[in-house]
ROMARVO-100583 format. One line per field, with one value per residue: y, z, x of N, C-alpha, C in turn; residue in three letters. Coordinates in steps of 0.02 Angstrom, whole numbers, plus 32768, in hexadecimal, padded with zeros to 4 digits. Layout:
N
nyy <- (Y	...);
nzz <- (Z	...);
nxx <- (X	...);
cayy <- (Y	...);
cazz <- (Z	...);
caxx <- (X	...);
cyy <- (Y	...);
czz <- (Z	...);
cxx <- (X	...);
residuo <- (Ala	...);
***
This chain:
147
nyy <- (6F39	6EDF	6E85	6E02	6DAF	6DF8	6E6C	6E3D	6E19	6E97	6ECF	6ECE	6F23	6F9A	6FB2	6FC1	7033	708E	7094	70CC	714A	717A	716E	714D	7148	70FC	7080	7065	7057	6FE1	6F89	6F88	6F5A	6F02	6EFC	6F43	6FB8	6F87	6FD7	7057	7056	7010	704E	709D	7112	70CF	704B	6F98	6F91	6FFF	706F	7106	7126	7179	715A	70D7	70F0	712D	70C1	7072	70C0	70B5	702B	7026	706F	7017	6FAA	6FE9	7002	6F7E	6F53	6FAB	6F87	6F01	6F17	6F5C	6EF8	6E97	6EDC	6EEC	6E65	6E42	6E97	6E68	6DE3	6DF6	6E34	6DCF	6D6D	6DB2	6DC0	6D38	6D16	6D6B	6D37	6CB5	6CD4	6D0E	6C9E	6C4A	6C98	6C95	6C0B	6BFD	6C4E	6C05	6B8E	6BC1	6BEB	6B6E	6B30	6B84	6B6B	6AE2	6AEB	6B34	6AD7	6A6E	6AAE	6ACB	6A49	6A15	6A66	6A3A	69BE	6958	6988	694F	6992	697D	697D	699F	69E4	6A52	6A8F	6AB5	6B21	6BD0	6C58	6BD9	6B74	6B45	6A98	6A44	69ED	6A0C	6A26);
nzz <- (791C	788B	782D	77C7	7784	7793	774F	76CE	76AC	76A1	7635	75B3	75C6	75EA	7578	7518	7549	7542	74B7	7491	74CB	748B	74CC	74C1	750A	757A	7541	7518	7596	75BF	7561	7588	760D	7619	7677	76E6	776E	7801	7872	7842	77ED	7758	76E2	76FB	76F2	771B	7712	7730	7782	77CD	778B	772F	7692	7646	767C	764E	75C6	75C0	75E4	7575	7512	753C	7529	749F	7477	74A2	744E	73D3	73DF	73E1	7362	7312	7339	730F	7285	7268	728A	722A	71B4	71C9	71CA	7146	70FE	712C	70FE	7072	705E	7087	7028	6FB4	6FCE	6FCF	6F4A	6F06	6F37	6F02	6E78	6E71	6E94	6E26	6DBE	6DE5	6DD9	6D4D	6D20	6D53	6D09	6C87	6C96	6CAE	6C32	6BDE	6C11	6BF1	6B65	6B50	6B81	6B27	6AB0	6ACA	6AD8	6A58	6A0C	6A37	6A03	6991	68EA	6849	67B1	670F	666F	6607	6645	6670	65F8	65CD	6614	6610	661D	65EE	6672	66C9	66DD	6773	680E	688B	6939);
nxx <- (E651	E671	E5FF	E60D	E5B0	E539	E55B	E572	E4F0	E4BA	E4F9	E4BE	E44E	E491	E4DF	E47A	E438	E4A1	E4B6	E43D	E448	E4B5	E530	E5C4	E636	E61E	E60D	E68F	E6C8	E686	E6BA	E740	E740	E6D7	E678	E5FC	E5E4	E59B	E582	E571	E509	E4BA	E4E6	E557	E5E2	E650	E6C4	E6D3	E741	E74D	E77C	E769	E712	E762	E7DF	E7E4	E7E9	E865	E8B2	E897	E8D4	E959	E969	E959	E9C8	EA2C	EA10	EA27	EAB0	EAE0	EAB7	EB02	EB84	EB84	EB75	EBEC	EC47	EC25	EC45	ECD0	ECF6	ECD4	ED2C	EDA9	EDA0	ED98	EE13	EE6C	EE4D	EE75	EEFF	EF24	EF07	EF61	EFDB	EFD3	EFD6	F056	F0A5	F086	F0BE	F146	F15F	F14D	F1B7	F224	F214	F22B	F2B1	F2ED	F2D3	F31E	F3A0	F3AA	F3A6	F41D	F47C	F467	F48E	F516	F546	F52E	F582	F5FF	F60C	F667	F66B	F669	F693	F66A	F6C4	F674	F60D	F654	F675	F5F9	F5D3	F5C4	F62B	F6A2	F6DC	F772	F78B	F77B	F78D	F726	F73C);
cayy <- (6EFA	6ED3	6E42	6DF2	6D94	6E30	6E9A	6E1E	6E1E	6EDC	6EE9	6EDC	6F5F	6FD4	6FBE	6FDB	7078	70B8	70A0	70FB	718C	7188	7175	711A	7142	70C4	7042	7059	703D	6F9B	6F62	6F80	6F34	6ECF	6EFB	6F82	6FBB	6F84	700C	7096	704D	6FE6	7074	70CF	711D	70AB	7005	6F69	6F93	703D	70A5	7128	7118	719D	7130	709F	7109	7137	707D	705D	70E4	7096	6FEA	7032	7082	6FD9	6F84	700D	6FF4	6F38	6F50	6FCE	6F5D	6EC8	6F2F	6F69	6EB7	6E77	6F01	6EDA	6E20	6E43	6EB7	6E39	6DAA	6E0C	6E40	6D8D	6D4D	6DD6	6DAD	6CF3	6D17	6D89	6D06	6C7E	6CEF	6D14	6C5A	6C33	6CBD	6C79	6BC8	6C07	6C67	6BCC	6B61	6BE2	6BE7	6B28	6B24	6BA8	6B45	6AA5	6AFF	6B45	6A98	6A4A	6AD3	6AC0	6A03	6A0D	6A88	6A15	697F	695F	6988	6946	69B4	695D	69AC	69B5	6A17	6A8E	6AB1	6ACE	6B5F	6C0A	6C42	6B97	6B73	6B0C	6A5F	6A32	69C9	6A39	6A00);
cazz <- (7900	7848	7824	7780	7768	778E	771B	768D	769E	7692	75FB	757C	75D6	75E7	7532	74F6	7560	7528	7471	748B	74E0	7467	74FF	74AE	753C	75A6	751C	751D	75D9	75C0	753B	75AC	764B	7610	76B4	7702	77B6	7821	78A3	7821	77BE	771E	76AC	7717	76CB	773A	76FD	7767	77AA	77F1	7764	7705	764B	762F	768E	7620	7586	75C7	75E2	752F	74ED	754E	7508	7457	746F	74A7	7410	739D	73E7	73CD	7319	72F5	7345	72E1	7241	7263	728A	71E9	7183	71D4	71B3	70FD	70E7	713A	70D1	702E	705F	7089	6FE6	6F85	6FDC	6FB8	6F00	6EF1	6F45	6ED0	6E38	6E77	6E91	6DE0	6D97	6DF8	6DB9	6D05	6D17	6D60	6CCF	6C4F	6CA4	6CA3	6BE9	6BC2	6C25	6BC9	6B20	6B52	6B89	6AE8	6A7F	6ADB	6AC9	6A0F	69F3	6A4A	69DD	6954	68AD	680E	6777	66D1	663E	65DF	666D	6671	65B7	65C0	6639	65EA	65F9	6605	66AE	66CA	6701	67B0	683F	68C5	6977);
caxx <- (E66A	E656	E5E2	E616	E571	E508	E573	E567	E4A8	E4A9	E51E	E48F	E427	E4BE	E4F2	E43E	E42E	E4D8	E4A9	E405	E45E	E4F4	E565	E5F4	E66B	E60D	E61B	E6D7	E6D3	E670	E6EB	E77F	E73A	E6A5	E64D	E5E3	E5EF	E559	E578	E563	E4D1	E4CC	E504	E583	E61E	E687	E6C9	E6D1	E77D	E74D	E798	E738	E719	E79E	E818	E7E4	E801	E8AD	E8CE	E892	E908	E999	E96C	E964	EA0F	EA54	EA05	EA4A	EAF8	EAED	EAB1	EB3C	EBBF	EB7F	EB82	EC34	EC6A	EC19	EC6D	ED16	ED00	ECD4	ED6A	EDE0	ED99	EDAB	EE5C	EE8E	EE44	EEA0	EF45	EF2E	EF08	EFA1	F010	EFCE	EFEE	F0A0	F0C1	F081	F0F1	F188	F165	F157	F1FC	F251	F20F	F24E	F2F9	F302	F2D3	F359	F3DC	F3AB	F3BA	F465	F4A2	F464	F4B7	F55D	F555	F52F	F5BE	F63A	F610	F690	F644	F693	F676	F684	F6DE	F63C	F5EB	F67F	F672	F5B5	F5CA	F5DD	F667	F6B9	F707	F7A1	F76F	F7A0	F765	F71E	F73A);
cyy <- (6EEF	6E8C	6E32	6DDB	6DCC	6E5E	6E7E	6E22	6E65	6EF6	6EFA	6F1C	6F9E	6FE5	6FDC	7024	70A6	70C6	70D3	7142	71A3	7194	713F	7115	7107	7082	7032	703D	6FF4	6F70	6F55	6F53	6EFA	6ECF	6F41	6F80	6FBC	6FBE	704C	708F	702A	700C	70AB	70D9	70F8	7064	6FD9	6F6C	6FD5	7077	70C6	7115	713C	7176	70F4	70B4	7114	70F3	7063	707F	70C5	7053	6FF3	7047	7044	6FB0	6FA5	7001	6FAE	6F33	6F71	6FA4	6F21	6EDD	6F3B	6F28	6E95	6E9A	6EEF	6E94	6E1D	6E5F	6E87	6DFD	6DBC	6E16	6DFE	6D6B	6D6F	6DC4	6D66	6CF1	6D34	6D58	6CCD	6C97	6CF5	6CD0	6C3F	6C56	6CA2	6C35	6BCF	6C20	6C2E	6B9C	6B80	6BDF	6BA0	6B19	6B46	6B83	6B05	6AB5	6B10	6B06	6A72	6A6C	6AC7	6A78	69F8	6A2D	6A62	69D3	6989	6958	6981	6966	6994	6992	69C8	69EC	6A58	6AB4	6AD0	6B10	6B98	6C3F	6BFF	6B9C	6B3B	6AD4	6A4E	6A0C	69F5	6A0F	6A2B);
czz <- (78BC	7843	77DB	7761	7760	7755	76D6	767B	7689	7652	75C2	7589	75D0	759F	750C	7509	7543	74DE	7468	749C	74BB	7497	74F2	74DF	756A	7583	751D	7560	75DE	759B	7563	75E9	7644	7649	76C4	774D	77DA	7852	7881	77F1	777F	76E7	76C6	76EB	76E9	7720	773A	7794	77CF	77CC	773B	76BC	762F	7640	7660	75DC	7587	75C3	759A	7505	74FB	752A	74BD	744A	7472	7467	73D6	73A2	73CE	7381	72F8	72FD	7316	7299	7237	7260	7246	71B3	718A	71BB	7167	70E1	70F1	710A	708A	702A	705E	7046	6FB2	6F8F	6FC2	6F6C	6EE7	6EFD	6F12	6E8C	6E39	6E72	6E49	6DB5	6DA6	6DD8	6D6E	6CF7	6D20	6D24	6C93	6C59	6C98	6C58	6BC9	6BD4	6BFC	6B81	6B1D	6B57	6B47	6AB3	6A8C	6AC9	6A7E	69F3	6A04	6A23	69A0	6916	6871	67D2	6739	66A0	6613	6603	666D	6630	65AB	65E5	6611	661A	6615	6640	66AA	66F4	673C	67DE	687E	6904	69AF);
cxx <- (E649	E63D	E5E3	E5D4	E53E	E51C	E566	E51D	E495	E4CB	E4EF	E469	E453	E4D0	E4B7	E432	E463	E4CE	E471	E41B	E49D	E52E	E599	E62E	E65D	E61C	E665	E6E8	E6BF	E6A3	E72A	E777	E70A	E673	E634	E5EF	E5AC	E54D	E560	E528	E4E9	E4F1	E531	E5C0	E65A	E688	E6CD	E70D	E783	E76B	E762	E743	E756	E7DD	E81E	E7FD	E84C	E8D1	E8CE	E8C9	E94C	E9A0	E979	E9AB	EA3B	EA4E	EA2B	EA95	EB09	EAEA	EAED	EB7B	EBBE	EB8E	EBCC	EC5B	EC62	EC43	ECB7	ED24	ED01	ED15	EDA5	EDDC	EDAF	EDF6	EE82	EE89	EE71	EEE9	EF53	EF32	EF4B	EFDB	F00F	EFE8	F03B	F0C1	F0BF	F0B5	F137	F192	F171	F19E	F22E	F250	F233	F299	F313	F305	F30F	F399	F3E2	F3C1	F404	F48F	F4A1	F48F	F501	F571	F55A	F56F	F5FE	F641	F63D	F666	F674	F670	F694	F69A	F6A5	F616	F615	F679	F62D	F5A8	F5E6	F5F2	F67F	F6E9	F739	F784	F79A	F771	F762	F719	F723);
residuo <- (Met	Thr	Cys	His	Ala	Cys	Ala	Val	Arg	Arg	Val	Trp	Phe	Cys	Ala	Lys	Thr	Ala	Phe	Gln	Gln	Asn	Asp	Phe	Arg	Phe	Leu	Val	Gly	Ile	Glu	Leu	Ser	Gly	Leu	Gly	Ser	Pro	Gln	Lys	Gly	Pro	Cys	Ser	Pro	Tyr	Asp	Gly	Phe	Gly	Phe	Thr	Thr	Glu	Gly	Ser	Leu	Gln	Ser	Leu	Arg	Thr	Asp	Leu	Arg	Lys	Val	Ala	Arg	Ile	Val	Ile	Ile	Asn	Phe	Val	Val	Ile	Val	Ile	Val	Ile	Ile	Val	Thr	Val	Thr	Val	Ile	Ala	Ile	Val	Val	Val	Val	Ile	Ile	Ile	Ile	Ile	Ile	Ile	Ile	Ile	Ile	Ile	Ile	Ile	Ile	Ile	Ile	Ile	Ile	Ile	Ile	Ile	Ile	Ile	Thr	Ile	Thr	Ile	Asn	Arg	Leu	Pro	Ile	Thr	Val	Ser	Lys	Leu	Asp	Cys	Leu	Ser	Ile	Asp	Pro	Pro	Leu	Pro	Cys	Tyr	Gln	Arg	Gln);
***
């Protein structure tokens, strides 16, 4: 049976001994479980859950793989979000530019129609040409009233 209070009291002794012996595998075991195993002595290679340090290292590798997957997934999601955002912004800008071009074309067409209407209206107005005006044109035109 693992005694949490006893194990916590032994952590300093085990860590100190492991540092002196350069036994970093045990320190990894302490980090993973936080406990020693009272049945095996204060500095046993077993963690508080009955697994060896190698098992704890395997657990650490598995955890690191999970963390790496999460980091990669988050990175991919961030990249996708950035690409989608940039694409949407580009589409909105293109649509706005197209709308502005269409509005400018419509305004130009309206101005041309107004000019054509004014020209037609002016040409339909009766214009009286005086004899003096007729004589001042070179060559002189016969005077008439244009309708």
